[in-house]
VEXKEZA-144905 format. One record per atom (N, C-alpha, C): residue number from 1; residue in one letter; chain; atom name; x, y, z. Coordinates in steps of 0.02 Angstrom, whole numbers, plus 50000, padded with zeros to 5 digits. Layout:
# residues N
{r NUM A A CA {X Y Z}} ...
END
This chain:
# residues 189
{r 1 M A N {55679 52337 54356}} {r 1 M A CA {55743 52368 54372}} {r 1 M A C {55771 52419 54318}} {r 2 K A N {55749 52401 54247}} {r 2 K A CA {55766 52445 54195}} {r 2 K A C {55721 52506 54213}} {r 3 I A N {55660 52494 54218}} {r 3 I A CA {55623 52568 54221}} {r 3 I A C {55654 52602 54290}} {r 4 K A N {55666 52576 54345}} {r 4 K A CA {55701 52615 54403}} {r 4 K A C {55757 52648 54379}} {r 5 L A N {55810 52624 54343}} {r 5 L A CA {55857 52633 54321}} {r 5 L A C {55853 52705 54280}} {r 6 T A N {55803 52701 54220}} {r 6 T A CA {55795 52748 54178}} {r 6 T A C {55752 52801 54218}} {r 7 F A N {55714 52789 54262}} {r 7 F A CA {55679 52838 54308}} {r 7 F A C {55727 52893 54348}} {r 8 I A N {55782 52854 54369}} {r 8 I A CA {55829 52889 54419}} {r 8 I A C {55873 52927 54369}} {r 9 I A N {55897 52889 54303}} {r 9 I A CA {55928 52940 54253}} {r 9 I A C {55915 52994 54247}} {r 10 V A N {55839 52992 54224}} {r 10 V A CA {55787 53047 54200}} {r 10 V A C {55791 53111 54251}} {r 11 L A N {55774 53076 54305}} {r 11 L A CA {55776 53128 54368}} {r 11 L A C {55827 53166 54378}} {r 12 F A N {55894 53131 54375}} {r 12 F A CA {55956 53157 54384}} {r 12 F A C {55974 53213 54332}} {r 13 V A N {55968 53204 54271}} {r 13 V A CA {55973 53247 54218}} {r 13 V A C {55907 53317 54217}} {r 14 F A N {55852 53295 54244}} {r 14 F A CA {55822 53346 54272}} {r 14 F A C {55840 53399 54322}} {r 15 C A N {55855 53365 54371}} {r 15 C A CA {55892 53409 54416}} {r 15 C A C {55958 53434 54403}} {r 16 L A N {56004 53412 54360}} {r 16 L A CA {56047 53446 54338}} {r 16 L A C {56053 53493 54305}} {r 17 T A N {55986 53487 54264}} {r 17 T A CA {55977 53544 54205}} {r 17 T A C {55945 53606 54241}} {r 18 T A N {55914 53589 54288}} {r 18 T A CA {55859 53641 54306}} {r 18 T A C {55907 53688 54375}} {r 19 S A N {55951 53643 54393}} {r 19 S A CA {55994 53691 54450}} {r 19 S A C {56036 53749 54431}} {r 20 F A N {56040 53733 54350}} {r 20 F A CA {56090 53792 54326}} {r 20 F A C {56054 53841 54279}} {r 21 Q A N {55982 53845 54284}} {r 21 Q A CA {55946 53893 54246}} {r 21 Q A C {55923 53951 54308}} {r 22 C A N {55911 54009 54268}} {r 22 C A CA {55886 54060 54342}} {r 22 C A C {55818 54033 54357}} {r 23 N A N {55812 54046 54414}} {r 23 N A CA {55755 54052 54444}} {r 23 N A C {55689 54088 54395}} {r 24 K A N {55648 54070 54363}} {r 24 K A CA {55593 54100 54334}} {r 24 K A C {55556 54158 54371}} {r 25 L A N {55547 54144 54437}} {r 25 L A CA {55524 54198 54475}} {r 25 L A C {55563 54246 54490}} {r 26 K A N {55615 54235 54509}} {r 26 K A CA {55667 54296 54514}} {r 26 K A C {55696 54334 54463}} {r 27 C A N {55673 54304 54401}} {r 27 C A CA {55705 54331 54330}} {r 27 C A C {55642 54378 54297}} {r 28 R A N {55585 54383 54334}} {r 28 R A CA {55536 54420 54296}} {r 28 R A C {55567 54483 54293}} {r 29 T A N {55546 54527 54240}} {r 29 T A CA {55553 54583 54230}} {r 29 T A C {55503 54638 54263}} {r 30 R A N {55458 54618 54337}} {r 30 R A CA {55430 54654 54349}} {r 30 R A C {55451 54719 54392}} {r 31 D A N {55421 54775 54392}} {r 31 D A CA {55420 54850 54414}} {r 31 D A C {55413 54824 54465}} {r 32 L A N {55431 54855 54523}} {r 32 L A CA {55427 54868 54594}} {r 32 L A C {55390 54938 54599}} {r 33 N A N {55334 54946 54611}} {r 33 N A CA {55302 54997 54645}} {r 33 N A C {55291 55006 54708}} {r 34 L A N {55288 55060 54733}} {r 34 L A CA {55263 55089 54810}} {r 34 L A C {55199 55067 54835}} {r 35 D A N {55212 55027 54886}} {r 35 D A CA {55146 55017 54930}} {r 35 D A C {55162 55062 54973}} {r 36 G A N {55101 55095 55000}} {r 36 G A CA {55092 55161 55059}} {r 36 G A C {55115 55231 55031}} {r 37 R A N {55107 55236 54977}} {r 37 R A CA {55132 55302 54949}} {r 37 R A C {55089 55349 54968}} {r 38 S A N {55012 55329 54988}} {r 38 S A CA {54982 55381 55007}} {r 38 S A C {54961 55412 55068}} {r 39 W A N {55014 55360 55118}} {r 39 W A CA {55031 55397 55182}} {r 39 W A C {55067 55462 55182}} {r 40 L A N {55081 55475 55134}} {r 40 L A CA {55140 55546 55132}} {r 40 L A C {55124 55583 55083}} {r 41 P A N {55138 55661 55091}} {r 41 P A CA {55108 55701 55066}} {r 41 P A C {55130 55711 54981}} {r 42 P A N {55090 55715 54929}} {r 42 P A CA {55113 55714 54859}} {r 42 P A C {55165 55764 54840}} {r 43 K A N {55203 55760 54781}} {r 43 K A CA {55256 55786 54758}} {r 43 K A C {55236 55861 54737}} {r 44 G A N {55261 55921 54744}} {r 44 G A CA {55247 55972 54715}} {r 44 G A C {55210 56015 54763}} {r 45 I A N {55210 56003 54820}} {r 45 I A CA {55186 56048 54872}} {r 45 I A C {55244 56080 54908}} {r 46 P A N {55251 56141 54908}} {r 46 P A CA {55314 56169 54929}} {r 46 P A C {55314 56178 55018}} {r 47 H A N {55250 56192 55037}} {r 47 H A CA {55251 56185 55099}} {r 47 H A C {55181 56164 55142}} {r 48 L A N {55171 56157 55195}} {r 48 L A CA {55115 56134 55228}} {r 48 L A C {55097 56194 55281}} {r 49 T A N {55035 56205 55292}} {r 49 T A CA {55025 56245 55341}} {r 49 T A C {54983 56214 55389}} {r 50 F A N {55024 56214 55465}} {r 50 F A CA {54987 56204 55525}} {r 50 F A C {54976 56252 55571}} {r 51 V A N {54930 56244 55616}} {r 51 V A CA {54895 56287 55669}} {r 51 V A C {54919 56251 55730}} {r 52 D A N {54935 56294 55775}} {r 52 D A CA {54964 56280 55844}} {r 52 D A C {54922 56272 55882}} {r 53 N A N {54933 56248 55961}} {r 53 N A CA {54874 56244 56002}} {r 53 N A C {54856 56339 56040}} {r 54 S A N {54902 56383 56010}} {r 54 S A CA {54881 56452 56015}} {r 54 S A C {54840 56475 55966}} {r 55 G A N {54841 56440 55912}} {r 55 G A CA {54795 56469 55849}} {r 55 G A C {54845 56504 55808}} {r 56 S A N {54905 56509 55800}} {r 56 S A CA {54952 56538 55774}} {r 56 S A C {54973 56479 55715}} {r 57 L A N {54968 56525 55625}} {r 57 L A CA {54988 56482 55569}} {r 57 L A C {55061 56487 55575}} {r 58 T A N {55066 56435 55547}} {r 58 T A CA {55158 56412 55533}} {r 58 T A C {55161 56379 55461}} {r 59 N A N {55191 56408 55414}} {r 59 N A CA {55208 56368 55364}} {r 59 N A C {55278 56335 55368}} {r 60 F A N {55279 56269 55363}} {r 60 F A CA {55343 56236 55365}} {r 60 F A C {55353 56204 55301}} {r 61 K A N {55421 56218 55280}} {r 61 K A CA {55443 56196 55225}} {r 61 K A C {55437 56111 55209}} {r 62 L A N {55418 56102 55148}} {r 62 L A CA {55411 56030 55131}} {r 62 L A C {55445 56002 55078}} {r 63 Q A N {55477 55966 55075}} {r 63 Q A CA {55520 55931 55004}} {r 63 Q A C {55510 55864 54998}} {r 64 V A N {55473 55853 54943}} {r 64 V A CA {55469 55786 54922}} {r 64 V A C {55506 55756 54871}} {r 65 V A N {55542 55707 54870}} {r 65 V A CA {55581 55681 54814}} {r 65 V A C {55570 55622 54782}} {r 66 D A N {55540 55596 54724}} {r 66 D A CA {55516 55541 54711}} {r 66 D A C {55552 55514 54659}} {r 67 T A N {55577 55463 54661}} {r 67 T A CA {55628 55444 54615}} {r 67 T A C {55624 55357 54595}} {r 68 T A N {55631 55356 54536}} {r 68 T A CA {55622 55282 54501}} {r 68 T A C {55701 55270 54490}} {r 69 W A N {55725 55214 54523}} {r 69 W A CA {55781 55181 54497}} {r 69 W A C {55783 55124 54459}} {r 70 V A N {55838 55116 54418}} {r 70 V A CA {55835 55064 54374}} {r 70 V A C {55895 55007 54398}} {r 71 A A N {55868 54944 54409}} {r 71 A A CA {55937 54898 54444}} {r 71 A A C {55919 54838 54385}} {r 72 I A N {55990 54799 54383}} {r 72 I A CA {55998 54741 54364}} {r 72 I A C {56000 54690 54403}} {r 73 S A N {55963 54637 54384}} {r 73 S A CA {55975 54567 54425}} {r 73 S A C {56023 54535 54407}} {r 74 Q A N {56065 54532 54469}} {r 74 Q A CA {56135 54497 54461}} {r 74 Q A C {56120 54418 54448}} {r 75 E A N {56059 54407 54465}} {r 75 E A CA {56063 54322 54442}} {r 75 E A C {56061 54312 54375}} {r 76 C A N {56002 54359 54343}} {r 76 C A CA {55991 54344 54263}} {r 76 C A C {55991 54392 54229}} {r 77 G A N {56041 54451 54241}} {r 77 G A CA {56049 54512 54197}} {r 77 G A C {55986 54554 54176}} {r 78 N A N {55943 54536 54195}} {r 78 N A CA {55873 54583 54170}} {r 78 N A C {55862 54639 54207}} {r 79 S A N {55842 54703 54177}} {r 79 S A CA {55839 54765 54218}} {r 79 S A C {55756 54761 54241}} {r 80 F A N {55755 54791 54290}} {r 80 F A CA {55681 54804 54323}} {r 80 F A C {55683 54879 54361}} {r 81 S A N {55634 54912 54365}} {r 81 S A CA {55625 54983 54411}} {r 81 S A C {55602 54977 54473}} {r 82 Y A N {55623 55015 54502}} {r 82 Y A CA {55596 55030 54580}} {r 82 Y A C {55583 55100 54599}} {r 83 D A N {55534 55116 54640}} {r 83 D A CA {55528 55168 54655}} {r 83 D A C {55553 55188 54716}} {r 84 Y A N {55561 55252 54736}} {r 84 Y A CA {55588 55264 54794}} {r 84 Y A C {55562 55342 54824}} {r 85 L A N {55537 55350 54872}} {r 85 L A CA {55502 55406 54894}} {r 85 L A C {55524 55441 54962}} {r 86 T A N {55566 55507 54959}} {r 86 T A CA {55589 55527 55031}} {r 86 T A C {55542 55603 55034}} {r 87 T A N {55525 55603 55097}} {r 87 T A CA {55481 55664 55112}} {r 87 T A C {55506 55686 55185}} {r 88 T A N {55524 55761 55171}} {r 88 T A CA {55552 55806 55234}} {r 88 T A C {55517 55857 55226}} {r 89 L A N {55497 55879 55313}} {r 89 L A CA {55463 55919 55333}} {r 89 L A C {55510 55969 55385}} {r 90 Y A N {55515 56028 55369}} {r 90 Y A CA {55572 56057 55395}} {r 90 Y A C {55535 56113 55442}} {r 91 L A N {55554 56115 55523}} {r 91 L A CA {55524 56117 55567}} {r 91 L A C {55555 56198 55588}} {r 92 D A N {55608 56228 55563}} {r 92 D A CA {55644 56285 55578}} {r 92 D A C {55672 56314 55532}} {r 93 P A N {55697 56383 55532}} {r 93 P A CA {55728 56415 55470}} {r 93 P A C {55787 56384 55435}} {r 94 T A N {55825 56349 55495}} {r 94 T A CA {55892 56338 55478}} {r 94 T A C {55892 56265 55449}} {r 95 M A N {55826 56238 55440}} {r 95 M A CA {55810 56174 55421}} {r 95 M A C {55864 56113 55461}} {r 96 G A N {55866 56134 55524}} {r 96 G A CA {55887 56083 55559}} {r 96 G A C {55849 56026 55592}} {r 97 D A N {55795 56058 55605}} {r 97 D A CA {55755 56016 55652}} {r 97 D A C {55702 55987 55591}} {r 98 S A N {55694 55921 55587}} {r 98 S A CA {55642 55905 55526}} {r 98 S A C {55612 55836 55545}} {r 99 I A N {55570 55817 55498}} {r 99 I A CA {55546 55763 55503}} {r 99 I A C {55560 55722 55443}} {r 100 Y A N {55583 55667 55440}} {r 100 Y A CA {55598 55643 55367}} {r 100 Y A C {55562 55566 55373}} {r 101 F A N {55532 55553 55310}} {r 101 F A CA {55508 55477 55284}} {r 101 F A C {55542 55470 55224}} {r 102 S A N {55555 55394 55231}} {r 102 S A CA {55577 55373 55171}} {r 102 S A C {55535 55321 55159}} {r 103 L A N {55511 55292 55100}} {r 103 L A CA {55474 55250 55077}} {r 103 L A C {55498 55190 55023}} {r 104 N A N {55510 55132 55032}} {r 104 N A CA {55543 55096 54980}} {r 104 N A C {55496 55042 54950}} {r 105 Y A N {55488 54998 54909}} {r 105 Y A CA {55439 54952 54867}} {r 105 Y A C {55452 54917 54918}} {r 106 G A N {55369 54866 54943}} {r 106 G A CA {55361 54833 54980}} {r 106 G A C {55334 54866 55034}} {r 107 G A N {55325 54931 55032}} {r 107 G A CA {55281 54968 55079}} {r 107 G A C {55334 54968 55146}} {r 108 W A N {55407 54973 55147}} {r 108 W A CA {55454 54982 55188}} {r 108 W A C {55464 55063 55203}} {r 109 L A N {55421 55077 55260}} {r 109 L A CA {55426 55153 55270}} {r 109 L A C {55472 55163 55334}} {r 110 C A N {55510 55194 55320}} {r 110 C A CA {55568 55229 55392}} {r 110 C A C {55548 55295 55406}} {r 111 M A N {55572 55320 55478}} {r 111 M A CA {55539 55392 55492}} {r 111 M A C {55598 55399 55531}} {r 112 R A N {55611 55486 55531}} {r 112 R A CA {55654 55500 55588}} {r 112 R A C {55646 55579 55599}} {r 113 A A N {55649 55593 55655}} {r 113 A A CA {55613 55654 55686}} {r 113 A A C {55676 55678 55721}} {r 114 V A N {55718 55742 55697}} {r 114 V A CA {55783 55753 55715}} {r 114 V A C {55768 55843 55752}} {r 115 S A N {55801 55842 55811}} {r 115 S A CA {55790 55912 55824}} {r 115 S A C {55870 55935 55866}} {r 116 S A N {55896 55993 55822}} {r 116 S A CA {55967 56012 55846}} {r 116 S A C {56023 55959 55856}} {r 117 N A N {56016 55926 55801}} {r 117 N A CA {56050 55863 55787}} {r 117 N A C {56041 55814 55833}} {r 118 N A N {55990 55796 55863}} {r 118 N A CA {55982 55739 55903}} {r 118 N A C {55921 55710 55879}} {r 119 P A N {55921 55633 55874}} {r 119 P A CA {55865 55597 55857}} {r 119 P A C {55811 55604 55910}} {r 120 N A N {55735 55616 55906}} {r 120 N A CA {55691 55621 55925}} {r 120 N A C {55633 55549 55921}} {r 121 I A N {55630 55539 55876}} {r 121 I A CA {55589 55479 55851}} {r 121 I A C {55633 55446 55781}} {r 122 W A N {55629 55385 55790}} {r 122 W A CA {55688 55339 55734}} {r 122 W A C {55657 55274 55733}} {r 123 M A N {55621 55261 55681}} {r 123 M A CA {55607 55183 55663}} {r 123 M A C {55587 55172 55590}} {r 124 C A N {55588 55101 55569}} {r 124 C A CA {55585 55075 55516}} {r 124 C A C {55534 55021 55526}} {r 125 N A N {55498 55014 55464}} {r 125 N A CA {55446 54955 55461}} {r 125 N A C {55399 54996 55496}} {r 126 V A N {55365 55055 55476}} {r 126 V A CA {55316 55087 55517}} {r 126 V A C {55275 55048 55524}} {r 127 F A N {55248 55021 55448}} {r 127 F A CA {55169 54985 55457}} {r 127 F A C {55170 54925 55501}} {r 128 G A N {55219 54893 55504}} {r 128 G A CA {55222 54838 55550}} {r 128 G A C {55239 54851 55611}} {r 129 Q A N {55263 54917 55637}} {r 129 Q A CA {55265 54914 55695}} {r 129 Q A C {55192 54927 55731}} {r 130 T A N {55135 54970 55687}} {r 130 T A CA {55078 54985 55704}} {r 130 T A C {55043 54895 55736}} {r 131 K A N {55080 54840 55706}} {r 131 K A CA {55043 54791 55733}} {r 131 K A C {55050 54772 55803}} {r 132 E A N {55116 54788 55826}} {r 132 E A CA {55132 54782 55905}} {r 132 E A C {55107 54844 55936}} {r 133 G A N {55113 54910 55926}} {r 133 G A CA {55079 54943 55953}} {r 133 G A C {55121 54988 56005}} {r 134 A A N {55185 54987 56013}} {r 134 A A CA {55237 55000 56068}} {r 134 A A C {55243 55083 56051}} {r 135 V A N {55285 55084 55979}} {r 135 V A CA {55301 55144 55969}} {r 135 V A C {55267 55172 55905}} {r 136 A A N {55211 55134 55879}} {r 136 A A CA {55165 55158 55816}} {r 136 A A C {55098 55124 55821}} {r 137 K A N {55044 55181 55830}} {r 137 K A CA {54981 55144 55834}} {r 137 K A C {54918 55166 55795}} {r 138 K A N {54908 55119 55768}} {r 138 K A CA {54841 55134 55691}} {r 138 K A C {54789 55150 55747}} {r 139 L A N {54761 55210 55728}} {r 139 L A CA {54689 55239 55752}} {r 139 L A C {54632 55254 55674}} {r 140 S A N {54590 55241 55707}} {r 140 S A CA {54522 55246 55656}} {r 140 S A C {54484 55318 55683}} {r 141 N A N {54469 55355 55631}} {r 141 N A CA {54423 55414 55635}} {r 141 N A C {54451 55461 55711}} {r 142 Q A N {54508 55483 55699}} {r 142 Q A CA {54552 55514 55755}} {r 142 Q A C {54520 55599 55726}} {r 143 L A N {54511 55636 55780}} {r 143 L A CA {54526 55707 55788}} {r 143 L A C {54582 55736 55789}} {r 144 I A N {54594 55767 55743}} {r 144 I A CA {54668 55807 55739}} {r 144 I A C {54649 55878 55722}} {r 145 G A N {54670 55934 55778}} {r 145 G A CA {54640 55985 55771}} {r 145 G A C {54570 55990 55755}} {r 146 N A N {54557 56014 55690}} {r 146 N A CA {54464 56037 55696}} {r 146 N A C {54450 55977 55633}} {r 147 K A N {54488 55917 55614}} {r 147 K A CA {54473 55871 55550}} {r 147 K A C {54475 55811 55586}} {r 148 T A N {54435 55770 55555}} {r 148 T A CA {54430 55708 55574}} {r 148 T A C {54462 55650 55515}} {r 149 Y A N {54513 55629 55529}} {r 149 Y A CA {54535 55580 55490}} {r 149 Y A C {54523 55513 55487}} {r 150 Q A N {54500 55471 55438}} {r 150 Q A CA {54477 55402 55452}} {r 150 Q A C {54518 55340 55457}} {r 151 E A N {54607 55347 55432}} {r 151 E A CA {54651 55311 55448}} {r 151 E A C {54713 55355 55472}} {r 152 V A N {54711 55342 55540}} {r 152 V A CA {54778 55375 55554}} {r 152 V A C {54834 55333 55582}} {r 153 I A N {54897 55347 55579}} {r 153 I A CA {54965 55319 55624}} {r 153 I A C {55003 55366 55670}} {r 154 L A N {54978 55346 55729}} {r 154 L A CA {55024 55390 55778}} {r 154 L A C {55086 55364 55794}} {r 155 L A N {55140 55396 55782}} {r 155 L A CA {55211 55376 55792}} {r 155 L A C {55248 55410 55863}} {r 156 L A N {55252 55376 55903}} {r 156 L A CA {55270 55398 55971}} {r 156 L A C {55359 55413 55978}} {r 157 H A N {55370 55457 56028}} {r 157 H A CA {55433 55462 56049}} {r 157 H A C {55477 55407 56067}} {r 158 S A N {55534 55404 56038}} {r 158 S A CA {55577 55357 56047}} {r 158 S A C {55618 55344 56126}} {r 159 P A N {55602 55308 56149}} {r 159 P A CA {55633 55305 56220}} {r 159 P A C {55700 55307 56222}} {r 160 G A N {55730 55345 56259}} {r 160 G A CA {55799 55361 56275}} {r 160 G A C {55815 55417 56219}} {r 161 L A N {55784 55433 56175}} {r 161 L A CA {55813 55496 56137}} {r 161 L A C {55782 55569 56147}} {r 162 S A N {55792 55608 56121}} {r 162 S A CA {55781 55680 56141}} {r 162 S A C {55703 55696 56117}} {r 163 D A N {55671 55741 56173}} {r 163 D A CA {55616 55735 56156}} {r 163 D A C {55567 55800 56133}} {r 164 N A N {55614 55838 56090}} {r 164 N A CA {55581 55909 56078}} {r 164 N A C {55524 55897 56019}} {r 165 I A N {55536 55834 55984}} {r 165 I A CA {55484 55814 55939}} {r 165 I A C {55454 55751 55969}} {r 166 D A N {55393 55748 56005}} {r 166 D A CA {55373 55709 56045}} {r 166 D A C {55338 55664 56013}} {r 167 S A N {55291 55677 55965}} {r 167 S A CA {55251 55619 55929}} {r 167 S A C {55226 55641 55877}} {r 168 L A N {55188 55610 55826}} {r 168 L A CA {55182 55634 55759}} {r 168 L A C {55127 55584 55725}} {r 169 F A N {55081 55624 55682}} {r 169 F A CA {55016 55574 55655}} {r 169 F A C {55034 55591 55579}} {r 170 I A N {55022 55530 55549}} {r 170 I A CA {55010 55530 55477}} {r 170 I A C {54947 55501 55460}} {r 171 A A N {54918 55527 55407}} {r 171 A A CA {54850 55500 55395}} {r 171 A A C {54857 55477 55310}} {r 172 N A N {54822 55418 55312}} {r 172 N A CA {54808 55402 55246}} {r 172 N A C {54765 55444 55196}} {r 173 N A N {54792 55446 55139}} {r 173 N A CA {54776 55502 55081}} {r 173 N A C {54788 55578 55093}} {r 174 V A N {54832 55600 55150}} {r 174 V A CA {54851 55668 55170}} {r 174 V A C {54937 55657 55176}} {r 175 G A N {54943 55623 55217}} {r 175 G A CA {55016 55630 55246}} {r 175 G A C {55026 55651 55312}} {r 176 I A N {55068 55713 55328}} {r 176 I A CA {55081 55729 55397}} {r 176 I A C {55017 55775 55414}} {r 177 V A N {54985 55755 55476}} {r 177 V A CA {54936 55787 55485}} {r 177 V A C {54934 55823 55565}} {r 178 G A N {54993 55813 55597}} {r 178 G A CA {54987 55826 55665}} {r 178 G A C {55054 55812 55692}} {r 179 F A N {55086 55847 55752}} {r 179 F A CA {55142 55833 55776}} {r 179 F A C {55150 55877 55844}} {r 180 K A N {55184 55856 55891}} {r 180 K A CA {55211 55893 55961}} {r 180 K A C {55280 55916 55951}} {r 181 Y A N {55306 55983 55940}} {r 181 Y A CA {55372 56017 55927}} {r 181 Y A C {55382 56069 55979}} {r 182 A A N {55423 56068 56014}} {r 182 A A CA {55456 56128 56062}} {r 182 A A C {55390 56138 56118}} {r 183 N A N {55355 56094 56127}} {r 183 N A CA {55313 56107 56173}} {r 183 N A C {55246 56144 56140}} {r 184 K A N {55225 56116 56082}} {r 184 K A CA {55177 56147 56048}} {r 184 K A C {55136 56094 56020}} {r 185 V A N {55086 56099 56005}} {r 185 V A CA {55050 56046 55971}} {r 185 V A C {55029 56075 55902}} {r 186 Y A N {55040 56049 55844}} {r 186 Y A CA {55024 56068 55771}} {r 186 Y A C {54986 56038 55753}} {r 187 A A N {54933 56058 55714}} {r 187 A A CA {54890 56017 55662}} {r 187 A A C {54880 56062 55605}} {r 188 L A N {54875 56008 55544}} {r 188 L A CA {54866 56036 55481}} {r 188 L A C {54810 56065 55460}} {r 189 Q A N {54826 56136 55432}} {r 189 Q A CA {54769 56171 55422}} {r 189 Q A C {54722 56143 55372}} 
END
């Protein structure tokens, strides 16, 4: 009986003291890096050149913003850094029509394509959406323009939204490689 009582007291003290400590897994000072960065164009490229289905070349302005944030854990008070990447391809001189990507740690990729202030394609969890295949499809060895890309994601027009930007291709280790805009098909030159 004394052994059981001693065991219960020790177990109670252990549970009491550990319940007031920071969770060691949550309190690590691990920096959170981006998974999926290779699906977007690298920083430092001011424009991308595309050829349309009539053979005309067009340079579209590209803006890539790669940011590292420092955050403080509310539970334990320690700091950690995490990356955030945004990419915008401007499709017209007024920069009103655009294709925008944002990538957060953990591979959370969101995108939106907008024309004349109307959304055309809008989704988050792009990599997860490819598993379902309804609005995003993962393709292998896909010919876009005159180039074949090993890993491609096709992002489809969002039902119920404007369709001036109809579809979009991104390729691993390249970024945006093709899209349909204003009834023209564009492929990366």
